C-alpha positions in Angstrom: 15.9 146.8 144.0 15.0 148.7 140.9 18.0 149.9 139.0 18.3 152.0 135.8 21.6 152.0 133.8 21.5 154.9 131.4 23.5 156.1 128.4 26.0 153.3 128.3 27.3 151.6 125.2 25.6 148.2 125.7 27.5 145.3 124.0 25.7 142.0 124.0 27.3 139.5 121.6 24.6 136.8 122.1 22.0 139.2 120.7 24.5 140.9 118.3 23.7 144.2 119.9 26.1 147.1 120.2 24.7 150.5 120.8 24.0 153.2 123.3 20.9 152.3 125.3 19.3 151.9 128.8 18.7 148.9 130.9 16.0 148.6 133.6 16.5 146.0 136.3 14.0 144.9 138.8 14.0 141.8 141.2 17.3 140.7 140.0 16.5 140.6 136.3 16.7 142.8 133.2 13.1 143.9 132.6 13.5 146.4 129.8 16.0 147.6 127.3 15.9 150.6 125.0 16.8 154.2 124.8 15.4 156.9 127.1 13.7 154.5 129.6 11.5 156.3 132.1 10.8 153.7 134.8 11.1 154.9 138.4 14.2 153.4 140.0 15.8 153.4 143.4 19.2 153.8 142.0 20.5 155.3 138.6 23.9 154.5 137.1 24.9 157.0 134.4 27.2 154.9 132.2 27.8 157.6 129.6 31.3 157.0 127.9 31.5 153.4 129.3 30.8 149.9 128.2 28.0 147.9 129.6 28.6 144.2 129.1 27.2 140.8 130.5 29.0 140.2 133.7 32.6 138.8 133.4 33.2 135.2 134.6 36.6 133.9 135.5 36.4 130.1 135.2 39.8 129.5 136.8 40.9 131.0 140.1 42.4 129.7 143.3 41.0 131.1 146.6 43.0 128.9 148.9 40.2 128.4 151.5 40.0 126.0 153.3 43.5 125.4 154.5 45.7 128.3 153.1 43.8 131.4 154.3 47.0 133.3 154.9 47.4 133.5 151.1 43.7 134.1 150.3 40.3 133.3 151.6 36.9 133.4 150.0 36.0 136.9 151.1 39.3 138.5 149.9 39.2 136.5 146.7 35.6 137.6 145.9 36.6 141.2 146.7 39.4 141.1 144.2 37.1 139.5 141.7 34.5 142.3 142.0 37.2 145.0 141.9 38.4 143.5 138.6 34.9 143.6 137.2 33.9 139.9 137.6 30.3 138.9 138.5 31.3 135.2 138.9 34.3 133.0 139.5 35.1 129.3 139.4 37.6 128.4 142.2 39.8 125.2 141.8 39.6 122.5 144.4 43.3 122.2 145.3 42.7 123.4 148.9 43.4 121.7 152.2 41.5 119.6 152.5 40.7 119.1 148.7 37.2 120.0 147.7 36.1 116.4 146.9 32.8 115.6 148.7 29.3 117.0 148.6 29.8 118.6 152.0 33.0 120.4 150.9 31.2 121.9 148.0 28.2 123.0 150.1 30.7 124.6 152.6 32.4 126.8 150.1 29.2 127.7 148.4 27.4 128.6 151.7 30.4 130.7 152.8 30.7 132.5 149.5 27.0 133.5 149.6 27.3 135.1 153.0 29.5 137.9 151.6 27.0 139.1 149.0 29.7 139.7 146.4 30.4 137.8 143.1 28.8 134.5 142.3 30.9 131.4 143.4 30.8 128.4 140.9 32.5 125.5 142.7 34.9 123.2 140.9 35.5 119.8 142.6 38.2 117.4 142.3 38.2 114.6 139.8 40.2 112.1 141.9 40.5 111.7 145.6 43.1 114.1 147.1 43.9 114.8 143.5 46.2 111.8 143.4 45.0 110.7 140.0 44.0 107.3 141.2 40.4 106.9 142.6 37.5 108.9 141.1 35.5 111.1 143.4 31.6 110.7 143.6 30.6 113.0 140.6 26.9 112.6 141.2 27.2 113.7 144.8 29.5 116.6 143.9 26.9 117.8 141.4 24.2 117.6 144.0 26.3 119.8 146.2 26.6 122.4 143.5 29.7 121.6 141.6 29.7 122.9 138.1 32.9 121.4 136.8 35.6 118.9 137.8 39.4 119.3 137.8 42.6 118.2 139.4 44.1 121.5 138.5 47.6 121.9 140.0 48.1 118.2 139.2 47.7 116.2 136.0 45.9 113.0 135.7 48.8 110.9 134.4 47.1 107.5 134.1 45.3 107.5 130.9 42.8 104.8 131.9 41.8 107.0 135.0 41.3 110.0 132.7 39.2 107.9 130.3 37.0 106.7 133.1 36.6 110.2 134.4 35.4 111.5 131.1 32.9 108.7 130.8 31.7 109.3 134.3 31.4 113.1 133.9 29.5 112.6 130.7 26.7 110.8 132.7 26.2 113.9 134.9 26.9 116.5 132.1 29.9 117.8 133.9 32.9 119.3 132.2 36.4 118.1 133.2 38.9 120.9 133.3 42.4 119.5 132.4 45.7 120.6 133.7 48.0 119.2 131.0 51.4 118.4 132.3 53.7 115.3 131.8 55.2 115.0 135.3 58.3 113.1 133.8 59.0 115.9 131.3 58.4 118.4 133.9 60.9 116.9 136.2 62.6 119.7 138.4 61.9 122.4 135.8 61.0 125.9 137.0 60.8 128.0 133.7 60.4 127.5 130.0 63.1 125.4 128.4 65.1 127.4 125.8 67.5 130.2 125.5 66.5 132.1 128.6 66.6 129.0 130.9 70.1 128.2 129.5 71.2 131.9 129.9 70.0 131.9 133.6 71.2 128.4 134.3 67.8 127.3 135.4 66.2 123.8 134.7 63.7 124.1 132.0 60.2 122.8 131.3 59.7 121.9 127.6 56.6 122.9 125.7 56.1 119.2 125.0 55.3 118.8 128.8 52.0 120.6 128.1 51.3 119.6 124.4 51.9 115.8 124.8 49.1 115.6 127.4 47.0 117.9 125.2 47.4 115.4 122.4 46.4 112.4 124.7 43.5 114.2 126.3 42.0 115.1 122.8 42.1 111.5 122.0 40.4 110.4 125.1 37.8 113.1 124.7 37.2 111.8 121.2 37.1 108.2 122.4 34.5 109.0 125.0 32.6 111.7 123.2 32.9 113.8 126.4 33.2 117.5 127.0 36.8 118.5 128.0 38.1 122.0 128.7 41.9 122.7 128.6 43.2 125.0 131.4 45.8 127.8 130.9 47.1 126.9 127.5 50.5 128.5 126.8 52.2 127.2 123.7 52.0 127.0 119.8 52.2 123.3 119.8 49.2 122.9 122.1 47.1 125.3 120.2 47.8 123.7 116.8 46.6 120.4 118.3 43.5 122.1 119.7 42.7 123.9 116.5 42.8 120.7 114.5 40.7 118.8 116.9 38.1 121.5 116.9 37.9 121.3 113.0 37.2 117.5 113.4 34.5 118.2 115.8 36.0 117.3 119.1 34.0 118.5 122.1 36.8 120.5 123.6 37.2 124.2 124.7 40.3 126.0 125.9 41.3 128.9 128.0 44.5 131.1 128.3 45.6 133.8 130.6 46.6 137.4 130.2 50.2 136.7 131.1 50.5 134.3 128.2 49.5 136.9 125.6 51.4 139.7 127.3 54.8 138.4 128.7 57.5 136.2 127.5 60.0 134.2 129.5 62.3 137.3 129.3 60.2 138.5 132.3 62.2 136.1 134.3 65.4 138.1 133.9 67.0 138.9 137.3 65.3 135.7 138.6 62.1 137.5 139.2 60.0 134.9 141.1 56.8 137.1 140.4 57.2 135.9 136.8 57.3 132.2 137.8 54.2 130.3 136.9 53.0 126.9 135.7 52.7 126.5 132.8 55.7 128.9 132.4 55.9 132.0 130.4 57.0 131.0 126.9 58.7 132.6 123.9 57.5 135.4 121.5 56.5 132.8 119.0 54.2 131.3 121.6 52.7 134.7 122.6 52.0 135.3 118.9 50.3 131.9 118.7 48.1 132.6 121.7 47.0 135.9 120.3 46.3 134.3 116.9 44.3 131.5 118.7 42.2 134.1 120.5 41.6 135.9 117.3 40.4 132.9 115.3 38.4 131.3 118.2 40.8 128.3 119.0 40.9 129.8 122.4 37.4 130.1 123.9 38.0 132.0 127.2 40.3 134.3 129.1 40.8 133.3 132.6 43.3 134.5 135.2 44.5 131.4 137.0 44.6 133.8 139.9 47.1 132.0 142.3 47.9 133.9 145.5 51.1 133.2 147.4 52.6 134.8 150.5 55.7 136.9 150.3 57.8 134.2 152.1 56.8 131.7 149.3 58.0 134.0 146.7 61.0 135.6 148.3 63.3 132.6 147.7 65.8 131.3 145.2 63.9 131.0 141.9 63.9 127.1 141.7 62.5 126.9 145.3 59.8 129.8 144.9 56.1 128.9 144.4 54.5 128.8 141.0 51.7 131.3 140.4 50.6 135.0 140.1 47.6 136.9 141.0 45.4 138.2 138.2 41.8 139.3 139.0 42.5 143.1 139.1 44.8 143.2 136.2 42.9 141.0 133.8 40.6 143.6 132.2 43.2 146.2 131.3 45.6 143.5 130.0 42.9 141.9 128.0 41.8 145.3 126.6 45.2 145.5 124.9 44.0 142.8 122.6 41.3 145.2 121.4 43.7 148.1 121.0 46.0 145.9 118.9 43.1 144.7 116.9 43.5 141.0 117.9 39.9 141.1 119.1 36.9 143.4 118.8 35.2 144.6 122.0 32.4 142.1 121.3 35.0 139.4 120.7 36.7 140.1 124.2 33.3 140.1 125.9 32.6 136.7 124.4 35.9 135.3 125.8 35.4 136.9 129.3 31.6 136.4 129.6 29.6 134.5 127.0 31.9 131.6 126.4 32.7 131.0 130.1 29.1 130.9 130.8 28.6 128.4 128.1 31.4 126.1 129.2 30.0 126.0 132.7 26.4 125.9 131.4 25.3 128.9 133.3 22.2 131.1 132.6 24.6 134.1 132.3 26.5 135.8 129.5 23.7 137.8 128.0 21.7 141.1 128.6 18.6 139.7 127.1 15.3 140.8 128.5 14.4 138.8 131.6 18.0 137.5 131.9 19.6 137.4 135.3 21.1 141.0 135.8 24.9 140.2 136.1 26.5 143.2 134.5 30.0 144.7 134.2 30.4 148.3 133.4 33.9 149.5 132.6 35.8 152.5 131.2 38.2 151.3 128.5 40.2 154.5 128.6 40.7 154.8 132.4 44.4 155.0 133.2 45.8 153.9 136.5 48.9 152.3 138.1 48.7 148.7 139.4 50.1 149.0 142.9 50.1 146.9 146.1 47.8 149.5 147.8 44.9 149.0 145.5 45.0 145.1 145.6 42.1 143.4 147.4 43.8 140.0 147.5 45.8 139.1 150.5 48.8 138.4 148.2 50.7 140.6 145.9 52.6 138.2 143.7 52.2 139.8 140.3 54.8 140.6 137.6 52.6 143.7 136.6 53.2 145.7 139.8 54.0 149.2 139.0 52.6 148.9 135.5 50.5 151.6 133.9 47.1 150.1 133.1 44.4 151.3 130.7 40.9 150.2 131.3 39.0 149.6 134.6 35.7 148.3 135.9 33.7 151.1 137.4 30.4 149.3 138.4 29.5 145.6 138.9 25.9 144.3 139.3 25.2 140.8 140.6 21.6 139.5 140.4 20.5 143.1 140.3 22.6 144.2 143.4 25.3 146.9 142.9 28.4 145.4 144.5 30.9 147.8 142.9 29.9 151.5 142.4 32.2 154.2 141.0 35.2 151.7 141.5 34.4 151.1 145.2 33.0 148.0 146.7 29.7 148.6 148.3 29.6 147.5 152.0 
């Protein structure tokens, strides 16, 4: 399809471009860029007053299929992604069964393509059944289409297994995405250890549960000269370690999530299970550290860790409720708060939601260069709306942001030249 996007403020950090111009798209690629384009098009999008950016990529989501389709399936997850402005997502492998064979990867990839929505970038397990013992067949997983490896939801506690995994992944140029959690320190904790956990009488999870494994994994990444990506970093201690390692030249990257730069553990007040996640919400000092790390580039990417759960799994005593929140449709407005508070520029935000995620997964995305694949997110940074259950595309509604007034919303999403979201509505 020939598509013309007119009058939008185009921001492409890769090419250091920021200005009002037009884009002409044909056969899935950007064919021309410039003001006042006159090419004949089958569809025209007038993006006046809106931002036109390289398509957003969420490198950390959970879509629950196969095995837990009552929480989320591939279709509902992709619909939530598109509605949130994402052209691509990287679902984690902690499904049932675990995504750990070439056939598993091919199944989810084939099914995702059948819906014609966002791109699906499979992440496969590092170890069999995510038990942290026996490595999966990395080469076969890559043949099937896996772009990264992770035991997310579980840490790899055995240092030698983690070392071998990093060495093996290096041979296939795959990045390992590390869930850093010392299981012994985690214990039976259910929220951040500190004043609030004491006040509420809940068992706490110390920040060292995360930072001790971050320290170990940095050393293993240096030892093997391998690429390593840190998932959902939440604490100042972890960020200090990552910042120093990057200065030394370690081949590491890191992500955080909107809840870690927006909320503190005070959100748990009233035993609010919708604010229960892992890693847990931390203190204001940690929130400040996350925001500073986004500003100085210590944190490379913003992900959502979109983790759907049924009502029955959240409507329990706090210590028994499931960890995790949804985040695909709330990510953009919450992240735009970083721009409004001058933590990031718009270009800096787009780098962390598009450019850097593409680089981490080694995708040919994240730019609006001429002849690049036409994955594009168009959003209105000033659109105001209320985040309610009624507008959620996910099968689950477990979010601490329900009822919150949001500012900023995706209006149109283009995936490989196809308009999959138009004027805020998913095209059928």
